[in-house]
C-alpha positions as CSV (number, residue, x, y, z in Angstrom):
1,M,50.5,5.3,1.9
2,N,48.2,8.3,2.6
3,N,44.8,9.7,1.7
4,T,46.2,11.3,-1.6
5,T,47.5,7.8,-2.6
6,I,44.0,6.3,-2.0
7,K,42.5,8.8,-4.5
8,K,44.8,7.5,-7.2
9,L,43.0,4.4,-8.2
10,K,46.2,2.7,-9.4
11,N,46.5,1.3,-5.8
12,W,43.1,-0.3,-5.9
13,I,42.4,-3.9,-7.0
14,K,39.9,-4.4,-9.8
15,F,37.5,-7.4,-9.7
16,E,35.1,-7.8,-12.6
17,I,31.8,-9.4,-11.6
18,D,30.6,-12.4,-13.5
19,P,26.9,-12.9,-12.5
20,K,27.0,-16.5,-13.6
21,K,29.8,-17.4,-11.3
22,L,29.2,-15.0,-8.4
23,N,26.9,-17.4,-6.4
24,S,28.8,-20.6,-7.0
25,E,32.5,-19.6,-7.2
26,K,34.8,-18.8,-4.3
27,I,35.4,-15.1,-4.7
28,A,39.0,-14.0,-4.6
29,I,38.2,-10.9,-2.6
30,P,39.7,-10.8,0.9
31,R,37.7,-11.0,4.1
32,K,39.5,-7.9,5.3
33,A,38.4,-4.4,6.0
34,G,38.6,-1.7,3.3
35,L,37.0,0.7,1.0
36,Y,35.2,-0.2,-2.2
37,M,33.6,1.3,-5.3
38,L,31.1,-0.1,-7.7
39,Y,31.5,0.8,-11.3
40,T,29.0,-0.1,-14.1
41,N,27.9,0.8,-17.6
42,T,24.2,0.6,-16.5
43,P,22.3,3.7,-17.8
44,I,20.8,5.9,-15.0
45,A,17.4,5.5,-16.8
46,V,17.6,1.8,-16.1
47,F,18.1,2.4,-12.4
48,N,15.2,4.9,-12.4
49,S,12.9,2.3,-14.0
50,L,13.5,-0.5,-11.4
51,K,10.5,-1.5,-9.4
52,T,10.5,-1.9,-5.6
53,I,11.3,-5.4,-4.5
54,S,9.6,-6.2,-1.2
55,I,12.3,-8.4,0.3
56,K,13.7,-7.4,3.7
57,G,17.0,-5.7,3.5
58,V,16.8,-4.9,-0.3
59,V,17.3,-1.2,-1.1
60,D,14.8,0.5,-3.4
61,I,17.3,1.3,-6.2
62,G,14.8,3.1,-8.4
63,L,13.8,5.5,-5.6
64,R,17.4,6.0,-4.4
65,S,18.6,6.9,-7.9
66,Q,15.7,9.3,-8.4
67,K,16.4,11.0,-5.1
68,S,20.1,11.4,-6.0
69,L,19.1,13.1,-9.2
70,K,17.4,15.9,-7.2
71,I,20.7,17.2,-5.9
72,D,22.8,19.7,-7.8
73,S,24.1,17.8,-10.9
74,S,27.6,19.4,-10.4
75,L,27.9,17.3,-7.2
76,L,27.1,13.9,-8.9
77,I,29.4,11.5,-10.6
78,K,28.6,11.7,-14.2
79,E,27.1,8.8,-16.1
80,N,29.5,7.3,-18.6
81,I,28.2,4.1,-20.1
82,E,31.1,3.8,-22.6
83,E,33.8,3.7,-20.0
84,N,31.8,2.7,-16.8
85,Y,31.2,5.1,-14.0
86,C,31.1,4.9,-10.2
87,V,27.6,4.4,-8.8
88,Y,28.6,3.5,-5.2
89,I,31.4,4.2,-2.7
90,G,31.4,2.4,0.6
91,H,33.5,0.6,3.3
92,H,33.1,-2.6,5.3
93,N,35.0,-4.8,7.7
94,S,34.8,-7.7,5.2
95,L,35.1,-6.7,1.5
96,N,34.2,-10.2,0.5
97,Q,31.0,-10.2,2.5
98,R,30.0,-6.8,1.3
99,L,30.5,-7.7,-2.4
100,K,28.2,-10.6,-2.0
101,E,25.6,-8.6,-0.1
102,H,25.5,-5.8,-2.7
103,F,25.1,-8.2,-5.6
104,L,23.3,-11.3,-4.2
105,G,21.5,-9.7,-1.2
106,S,21.4,-10.3,2.5
107,I,18.5,-10.0,5.0
108,G,18.8,-6.9,7.2
109,T,21.9,-5.2,5.9
110,G,20.5,-2.5,3.7
111,C,22.5,-3.8,0.8
112,L,21.8,-3.0,-2.8
113,S,21.0,-6.6,-3.8
114,L,21.7,-5.6,-7.4
115,F,21.2,-9.0,-9.1
116,K,17.7,-9.4,-7.5
117,H,16.8,-7.0,-10.4
118,K,17.2,-9.3,-13.5
119,K,17.8,-6.3,-15.8
120,L,21.0,-5.4,-14.0
121,V,22.7,-8.8,-14.7
122,N,23.0,-7.7,-18.4
123,Y,25.4,-4.9,-17.6
124,K,29.0,-4.7,-16.8
125,W,29.9,-4.5,-13.1
126,I,33.3,-3.9,-11.5
127,F,34.2,-4.0,-7.8
128,Y,37.3,-1.9,-7.0
129,Y,38.7,-2.3,-3.5
130,F,41.4,-1.1,-1.2
131,E,42.4,-2.8,2.0
132,T,42.8,-0.2,4.8
133,A,45.5,-2.4,6.4
134,K,47.8,-1.3,3.6
135,L,47.7,2.2,5.1
136,K,50.6,3.6,7.2
137,N,50.9,1.8,10.5
138,N,48.4,-0.9,9.5
139,L,45.6,1.1,11.0
140,D,41.9,0.3,10.6
141,S,38.7,1.3,12.3
142,N,35.1,2.0,11.4
143,L,35.8,5.7,12.0
144,L,38.9,5.8,9.7
145,R,37.0,4.0,6.9
146,T,34.0,6.4,7.2
147,I,36.3,9.4,7.0
148,L,38.1,8.0,3.9
149,E,34.8,7.0,2.3
150,N,33.4,10.6,2.7
151,N,36.7,12.0,1.5
152,L,36.4,9.9,-1.7
153,K,32.9,11.1,-2.2
154,S,34.0,14.7,-1.9
155,H,36.9,14.1,-4.3
156,F,35.1,12.1,-7.0
157,G,31.5,13.3,-6.6
158,W,28.3,11.8,-5.3
159,P,27.6,8.2,-6.6
160,I,24.0,7.8,-7.7
161,L,23.2,4.7,-5.5
162,C,24.6,6.1,-2.3
163,A,22.1,7.2,0.4
164,R,24.5,8.9,2.8
């Protein structure tokens, strides 16, 4: 499996987020390294309207989305609330942990903490992931994941909730 294969999302696993079960249910996402993408039908206007939450480690989503909109629109992933659209591309050494951090929060990780914003629970959220161990030669490293993450961003466009 190579980089071109990763760009074809048919090799990714789709996990639909149920906010009611996320905190209490054992999540069937592996504790393995990989790439991930967050898709939603949340309108950008909703992200822009979110107020700052003053909890350590929580990203200011309103500010982040507003900053992203200042770059050339041809570089951004387009909003598509009918079919969902990608708002974040990342990588982590534990996909399970990162999913929980982005939705439920975690002190000191710079995670999105999406469900700390009550408005965001009302929208559809999908966590797509790809385990890097499935690549040729079972290779994984932080550097490899960073390269692949940036390659995905250059291929698909800039997700509105990404900072770098």
